[in-house]
C-alpha positions as CSV (number, residue, x, y, z in Angstrom):
1,M,0.0,0.0,0.0
2,A,1.4,3.4,-1.0
3,L,2.2,5.7,1.8
4,E,-0.2,8.6,2.2
5,N,1.1,12.1,1.6
6,E,1.4,14.5,4.5
7,H,-1.9,16.2,4.1
8,G,-3.6,12.9,3.5
9,R,-2.3,11.6,6.8
10,L,-3.5,14.7,8.6
11,I,-7.0,14.3,7.0
12,A,-7.1,10.7,8.0
13,A,-6.0,11.4,11.6
14,A,-8.5,14.3,12.0
15,A,-11.4,12.2,10.6
16,K,-10.6,9.3,12.8
17,A,-10.5,11.4,15.9
18,A,-13.9,13.1,15.1
19,L,-15.8,10.3,13.3
20,S,-14.7,7.0,14.9
21,P,-16.3,7.9,18.3
22,I,-19.7,8.3,16.7
23,G,-19.5,5.0,14.9
24,C,-18.3,6.0,11.4
25,L,-15.9,3.8,9.5
26,R,-13.3,4.7,6.9
27,S,-13.9,3.3,3.4
28,R,-10.7,1.4,2.8
29,Q,-7.8,3.9,2.6
30,S,-9.9,6.6,0.9
31,R,-10.9,10.0,2.0
32,V,-14.5,8.7,2.4
33,W,-16.1,7.6,5.7
34,L,-19.4,5.9,6.2
35,S,-22.0,5.9,8.9
36,D,-24.0,2.6,8.6
37,Q,-27.7,3.3,9.0
38,R,-28.8,-0.2,7.9
39,Y,-31.0,0.7,4.9
40,W,-29.2,3.9,4.2
41,A,-25.7,5.3,4.8
42,I,-24.2,8.6,5.5
43,M,-21.3,9.4,3.3
44,I,-18.6,11.7,4.5
45,E,-16.2,12.8,1.9
46,F,-13.1,15.0,2.4
47,Q,-13.1,15.9,-1.3
48,P,-9.8,16.8,-3.0
49,S,-9.4,19.6,-5.4
50,G,-8.2,19.0,-9.0
51,F,-6.1,22.2,-8.7
52,S,-4.3,22.2,-5.3
53,K,-3.8,20.1,-2.2
54,G,-6.5,20.4,0.4
55,S,-10.1,19.4,1.1
56,Y,-13.7,20.3,0.7
57,L,-16.3,18.6,2.9
58,N,-19.3,16.7,1.6
59,V,-21.8,14.9,3.9
60,G,-25.0,13.4,2.8
61,A,-27.5,10.6,3.0
62,S,-27.3,7.7,0.5
63,W,-30.4,5.5,0.1
64,L,-29.3,1.8,-0.5
65,W,-32.5,0.5,-2.1
66,Q,-31.7,1.4,-5.7
67,E,-29.6,-1.0,-7.9
68,K,-26.2,0.2,-9.0
69,S,-24.1,-1.8,-11.3
70,N,-20.9,-0.1,-10.2
71,G,-21.9,0.0,-6.5
72,A,-21.3,3.7,-6.2
73,L,-22.9,5.6,-3.4
74,N,-24.6,8.9,-4.1
75,F,-25.4,12.0,-2.2
76,N,-29.2,11.7,-2.3
77,V,-29.8,14.3,0.4
78,G,-27.2,16.8,1.3
79,C,-23.7,17.2,-0.1
80,R,-21.4,20.2,0.4
81,V,-21.5,21.2,4.1
82,E,-22.6,24.8,4.4
83,G,-19.9,27.1,5.5
84,S,-17.1,24.6,5.2
85,G,-15.4,25.9,2.1
86,F,-12.1,24.7,0.7
87,I,-9.1,24.3,3.0
88,P,-5.8,24.6,1.1
89,F,-2.8,22.8,2.4
90,E,0.2,25.1,2.8
91,S,2.0,23.4,5.7
92,A,1.2,20.9,8.4
93,E,1.1,23.6,11.0
94,Q,-1.4,25.7,9.0
95,F,-3.5,22.7,7.9
96,R,-3.8,20.6,11.0
97,P,-6.2,22.9,13.1
98,L,-8.3,23.7,10.0
99,I,-8.8,20.0,9.1
100,E,-9.5,19.1,12.7
101,R,-12.2,21.8,12.7
102,M,-13.6,20.5,9.4
103,A,-13.7,16.9,10.8
104,L,-15.7,18.2,13.8
105,Q,-18.1,19.8,11.3
106,A,-18.4,16.5,9.6
107,A,-19.3,14.8,12.8
108,E,-22.0,17.4,13.5
109,A,-23.5,16.9,10.1
110,V,-23.6,13.2,10.6
111,L,-25.5,13.6,13.9
112,A,-27.8,16.0,12.3
113,L,-28.7,13.6,9.5
114,R,-29.3,10.8,12.0
115,A,-31.7,13.0,13.9
116,K,-33.4,14.1,10.6
117,F,-34.1,10.5,9.5
118,P,-34.6,8.4,12.6
119,S,-37.2,6.1,10.9
120,I,-38.6,5.1,7.5
121,A,-41.6,7.3,8.4
122,A,-39.3,10.3,8.7
123,V,-37.6,9.5,5.4
124,S,-41.0,9.1,3.7
125,R,-42.3,12.4,5.2
126,Y,-39.2,14.2,3.9
127,L,-39.4,12.7,0.4
128,N,-43.1,12.9,-0.2
129,P,-44.2,15.1,-1.7
130,R,-41.6,17.5,-3.0
131,P,-42.0,19.9,-5.9
132,N,-40.3,19.4,-9.3
133,M,-39.2,15.8,-8.4
134,E,-36.9,14.2,-10.9
135,P,-37.6,10.5,-11.7
136,I,-34.7,9.2,-9.6
137,Y,-35.8,11.3,-6.6
138,S,-39.4,10.1,-7.2
139,F,-38.1,6.5,-7.2
140,H,-36.6,7.0,-3.7
141,A,-39.8,8.6,-2.5
142,A,-41.9,5.7,-3.8
143,V,-39.7,3.1,-2.1
144,A,-39.8,4.9,1.2
145,A,-43.6,5.2,0.9
146,G,-43.9,1.5,0.2
147,L,-41.7,0.5,3.1
148,N,-43.8,2.8,5.3
149,C,-47.0,1.0,4.2
150,E,-48.2,4.0,2.2
151,F,-49.1,1.8,-0.8
152,E,-51.4,4.3,-2.6
153,V,-48.7,6.9,-2.5
154,A,-46.1,4.5,-3.8
155,H,-48.4,3.3,-6.6
156,R,-49.0,6.8,-7.7
157,I,-45.4,7.7,-7.8
158,F,-44.3,4.5,-9.6
159,E,-47.0,5.2,-12.2
160,W,-45.7,8.8,-12.7
161,I,-42.2,7.4,-13.3
162,K,-43.8,5.0,-15.8
163,S,-45.2,8.0,-17.7
164,C,-41.8,9.8,-17.9
165,A,-39.9,9.7,-21.2
166,I,-36.9,7.4,-21.5
167,E,-33.9,9.3,-22.8
168,D,-31.0,7.0,-21.9
169,D,-30.0,3.6,-20.5
170,R,-29.9,4.9,-17.0
171,Q,-33.6,6.0,-17.2
172,M,-34.5,2.7,-18.8
173,R,-33.0,0.8,-15.9
174,L,-34.9,3.1,-13.5
175,H,-38.2,2.4,-15.3
176,S,-37.6,-1.3,-15.2
177,E,-36.7,-1.3,-11.5
178,A,-39.7,0.9,-10.7
179,A,-42.1,-1.4,-12.6
180,A,-40.8,-4.5,-10.9
181,L,-41.3,-3.0,-7.4
182,A,-44.7,-1.5,-8.3
183,A,-45.9,-5.0,-9.3
184,L,-45.1,-6.2,-5.7
185,L,-46.9,-3.5,-3.8
186,D,-50.0,-5.6,-3.3
187,D,-47.9,-8.1,-1.4
188,P,-46.0,-6.1,1.3
189,A,-43.8,-9.0,2.3
190,Q,-42.7,-9.6,-1.2
191,F,-42.1,-5.8,-1.7
192,R,-40.0,-5.6,1.4
193,S,-38.1,-8.8,0.4
194,A,-37.2,-7.4,-3.0
195,V,-36.0,-4.1,-1.5
196,R,-34.1,-5.9,1.2
197,R,-32.2,-8.0,-1.4
198,T,-31.1,-4.8,-3.2
199,I,-30.0,-3.2,0.1
200,D,-28.0,-6.3,1.0
201,I,-26.3,-6.2,-2.4
202,R,-25.5,-2.4,-2.0
203,R,-24.2,-3.0,1.5
204,T,-21.8,-5.6,0.1
205,Q,-20.7,-3.3,-2.7
206,A,-20.0,-0.5,-0.1
207,R,-18.2,-3.0,2.1
208,L,-20.6,-2.6,4.9
209,P,-20.8,-5.6,7.2
210,P,-23.6,-8.1,6.7
211,I,-26.6,-7.9,9.0
212,A,-29.5,-10.3,9.5
213,D,-32.3,-7.9,8.4
214,C,-31.5,-4.4,7.1
215,L,-35.2,-3.6,7.5
216,E,-35.6,-4.9,11.0
217,G,-37.7,-2.5,13.1
218,L,-40.0,-1.3,10.4
219,G,-43.7,-1.6,11.4
220,P,-45.7,-4.5,9.9
221,C,-47.8,-3.9,6.8
222,A,-51.0,-5.4,5.8
223,A,-52.0,-5.8,2.2
224,Q,-54.1,-2.8,1.0
């Protein structure tokens, strides 16, 4: 494994000090850390610049119930932490206190997202309804509604996705996945099972540890 450069080591040390105590794990030897929320994850990225050494800070929620061939996590809610800005690396003495402060900002943002989405009901309330929803955003809203036993809401959103024009392969895959899940809404157990399989795959892709049931704790649903 290649040795980290000096500012990379400082970022890793600051992130570990601020994020490990609240249960976040580093993604391999990258500048990304993850908070495992079972059916979603919080991604913390100390983003490099293409022009100079240093770091931006991105923190956001990534829903794990959409299929991804490359396994990449996305910032579905949140991204650049307000007020964080770019910290340039000029020297270890200059950079250390700034990156330590940034790491503490990251920890605060993680705790805020955990408080914002303590349950699938909270996720569904946040996502449904929102104006000018893109198909991918709508997909997440529909899945959250279905998991929260809001079947009519989920049906309506999946139908709206079906009506959207298909402009590329990504949208075609989204249409296909939405149609497959929509067909299962009349059987809540099958719907949840299908969503759980996708989450388990995404967790493996993100190198999150296996768990017995990523949807454990959700309230029971009866067929509508």
